[in-house]
C-alpha positions, 0 to 999 in steps of 0.5 A: 111454893117453893121447896124451901118454903114447904120444908119451912111450913113443915118444921113449924107444924113439927114444932107445934106437934112437939108441944102438945099444945094442938087439940085434936081437931087441929091435928087432923088438918095439921097433918093433912097439910104435911102429908100435902107438902111431903108430896110436894117435896118429892115432886120437886125432888124427883124433878130436879133429880130427872133435870140433873140426870139429863144434864149428866146424860148429855155431858156423858154423850158429849164426852163420848163423842169427844173420844170417838173424834179423838181417836178417829184424829188419832188413826187418821194421823196414823195413817197419814204417817204410814202413807208417807212412810210408803213414799219414801220407801221408793228413794234411792237409800229407802228401807229396800237398799242394801248398803 
């Protein structure tokens, strides 16, 4: 049974109970059925919540990995720039030369 089907059946039971046309013997069985349907709905909601949490956790992990990779790329670029600057220090006219 789907969540929607369970909700629709609960609504049907509720409408019947609101009409006061339900006899006492039928009332017990309808309340018991309602409890079963509520348990089913709760289970489905918890399952959906857990699934969504897993999806969002995966997205968060991927985002953190992407940020870490970007940081590493930036650090590598800075190191390459520093090495290139150091290579030019030994050339005539480099930073150690006085004009």
